[in-house]
VOPAGU-2260 file (C-alpha; in pm, 1 decimal, decimal comma):
REM VOPAGU-2260
SITE   aa  ch    i         X         Y         Z
SITE  MET   A    0   -1698,7    -113,5    -451,6
SITE  SER   A    1   -1421,8    -325,1    -757,3
SITE  ASN   A    2   -1098,7    -122,1    -838,3
SITE  ASP   A    3   -1214,1    -180,3   -1250,3
SITE  LYS   A    4   -1452,0      71,1   -1280,3
SITE  PRO   A    5   -1366,2     398,1   -1451,0
SITE  ARG   A    6   -1331,0     730,8   -1198,7
SITE  SER   A    7   -1376,8    1041,2   -1327,6
SITE  VAL   A    8   -1292,0    1407,4   -1216,6
SITE  TYR   A    9   -1510,9    1723,9   -1300,7
SITE  ALA   A   10   -1330,7    2079,6   -1275,5
SITE  GLY   A   11   -1426,9    2425,8   -1393,2
SITE  LYS   A   12   -1568,2    2785,1   -1292,5
SITE  LEU   A   13   -1890,5    2793,0   -1114,1
SITE  GLY   A   14   -2128,4    2967,4   -1297,2
SITE  GLN   A   15   -2509,1    3049,2   -1235,0
SITE  GLN   A   16   -2720,1    2844,5    -920,8
SITE  ALA   A   17   -3023,8    2695,7   -1012,6
SITE  ASP   A   18   -3267,9    2491,1    -779,6
SITE  ASN   A   19   -3019,8    2211,1    -631,0
SITE  TRP   A   20   -2750,5    2282,1    -894,6
SITE  PHE   A   21   -2547,1    2510,9   -1066,6
SITE  VAL   A   22   -2366,2    2544,5   -1447,2
SITE  LEU   A   23   -2015,6    2447,3   -1491,6
SITE  GLU   A   24   -1847,7    2734,8   -1669,8
SITE  GLU   A   25   -1530,3    2617,4   -1924,0
SITE  PRO   A   26   -1585,5    2283,5   -1766,3
SITE  ASN   A   27   -1251,3    1992,5   -1763,5
SITE  ILE   A   28   -1344,8    1622,4   -1759,2
SITE  GLN   A   29   -1088,5    1354,0   -1694,4
SITE  VAL   A   30   -1204,3    1008,5   -1702,1
SITE  PHE   A   31    -956,0     712,1   -1624,8
SITE  GLU   A   32    -993,2     373,0   -1613,0
SITE  ARG   A   33    -820,9     199,6   -1345,9
SITE  LYS   A   34    -575,7    -148,0   -1393,3
SITE  PRO   A   35    -627,1    -427,8   -1190,6
SITE  LYS   A   36    -315,8    -519,8    -962,5
SITE  PRO   A   37    -131,1    -816,7   -1035,8
SITE  GLU   A   38    -178,9   -1117,0    -760,8
SITE  ALA   A   39      59,0   -1103,3    -555,1
SITE  THR   A   40     292,9   -1458,6    -569,3
SITE  ALA   A   41     560,5   -1612,0    -322,6
SITE  THR   A   42     858,2   -1789,2    -464,3
SITE  LEU   A   43    1008,5   -2008,7    -231,2
SITE  VAL   A   44    1390,0   -2094,4    -238,3
SITE  LEU   A   45    1523,1   -2367,4     -86,9
SITE  LEU   A   46    1946,1   -2321,6      -4,2
SITE  GLU   A   47    2144,9   -2657,5      27,5
SITE  PRO   A   48    2406,9   -2646,0     305,4
SITE  GLY   A   49    2769,1   -2653,7     164,6
């Protein structure tokens, strides 16, 4: 699964139930976009003696 896809969170009060679903009263929907992490880079430092 790729991390660059939006993610969402749903919240609210559960309302009436019907068949295989229910009504969400006072819905609150938040959508988040994930930012790709920068690639890790290594730095080599050479120290001269003396």
